Steps between C-alpha positions, in 0.01 A plus 500: 500500500130587452441203258688257735263621787196438276617152401563403865146617589336309209709186588387521867135563403479210258685268725285590788183428302639159406599419853166600645317304231708197558450515874116509466484212253425167626702332220798672338717389210832335614813728531279818508715654772806473275309632205382795700847591600607466137211734391644758746828490322352511148309820583823665615664417163201575277634837368835352402373181343137542404459205263703257713325591822158469314575142382626410844192644660283288269705188596478577870111539474471130507620508860326786653140513615402819312622385166419798282619791719881482410435447121272814503743738649793359289309508171409867570872564574624337174229712302591814661881458450515328156180609333344326200810277423581137523588495881138615573357232250710226674382612853138514364535149353627358833213654698238370263668150512484515877145606503392217261708250683328591838153542358454268200216582263285184567170672496323810402494633861872433529543700172309799647681474832837488330410793270405714793818419696711550200353851437553596857848338563653513156343731249446807728867482645622461139323804388594715803860404442489587120334836595766583749766408233350725235462783759875479593590487127290812433651690790855410383410620147361824635803550715723443188301743308529757776869460528539523108279810504716660774820406315352661178403806683840545658652456146267754352577738773886454439435567135301814573775617738768441229300677236450801727864505586580509123241777438641711783849440365397626152334805646806585704728449204283707260426789737733525795823386328434729207450803728807425725707463187396842367601653842833327490564626156386853567715506818804376296452770254459771759818380688699548174343846425464618850576890538674448834663229693220461762240449243715245331552315827126484564428390151762214538324397825179478323655314215666244734178449710296459178750234375489317841123511474497362158729209615283413799192532281644241254568260784142537628366445140709189479349367825148587370552326162703195613354444852849502643514499884575860621807427718703334217375736221539852654794659668430499872536824675671506835568734778825607342310663213320755746801732479509508119133551490519806724811622293297476163226712655739747638668532161159550353437801730329362801612596854571177676660495846621146527609333833645170394733298734839377400513219433135408431345234729493136376140404429320215318445536128125533548543767759754681274263502202214618701706789668611611147152510366375685806768767453444510116117547543534748796748722312286501194193607693699755683644667187152491335292638797765724651727633223785708609460400862787325696435134524666313790607140447620299794620130517598365852461214741301503826531192714630300215195612279558672171314838497429692174365853515413752243350824593403823326332830606124514479487865420690464178234251345425575140149352531551251220250213509617151570349156435586351831648181346849602609415491882316162435801350323735624775277345765496179328876486455564579862247246626651212280841586641369464857506882582258772590433840305371824626411792279340842559572825678712484813353805670812720430399616156655206311363203300695188613538163349650265752562128451646280767627145407575228744874391576633216302482156660815417677608858572514624856 
């Protein structure tokens, strides 16, 4: 749209100059009105057909009073669009032929006059057009190099991420998996040689938890090594797994008071995964910082929204240090699921983690 507006303005300007010059001349070439109108059309089409319009402009110059004005603009247009190629040479030849035909070299004065006119109306527009062409070519080359550099940078970043993922996978396999395997083996041996039934049950819970951790760890390592998308590679926890999670911790000796509705509310998969991870992290933190204290777990619905709440007494805290990444991870999960998270003391001597998720679309 901008180029069309520029072409229209240039066409009107050149046509206006030709009309004014023709009006003020005492004698004008025949058919100059028709030629002037044709010049207007030629300038409108100069971007699409640069060489054709240049040759037509040379031909029309025989019938307009200001003969060199259209060829000057059109020669610049060809040079700026085609560069140092044969169309520019053809347009230059036509302009020179017109100049020699209108101003024959009959004397030294005519030669000097023709030379000055040629420099001003032919050489300078030609050089200006070639400069514009080279500048546009240089800018295109620079843009191409910038795009290539950006693609190479993205490729190097992807390679660096893949290498870091593989390094993390090796570290986890060599350190974490080895330690968890030892825990599972020792727990299995203890469950066989347990002096009493209660100790055997606790050892069996430790063995099963270690085996489950190893299975999940292998899945995570496969994701890190093979760059497999998480939803299809790992088992997706759901809201239904919260009861088993609480049961495993209870069997391991934790005091968990669970208030779970029957049946569990139907929630989207993303909300179910987030709620499971919130409960998992909250119970882990509660058993670490408040060992032996009663942990209250509640799932429910308020106005169609899913509410997850885990609370433990503040006075029973063991004072163990924490990294703080657990709370950050919980907040990110809840935010991605469209919910809100509140953590901290409730003023009644308890530390409460409360997550509220929005109702599923389409439910009342």
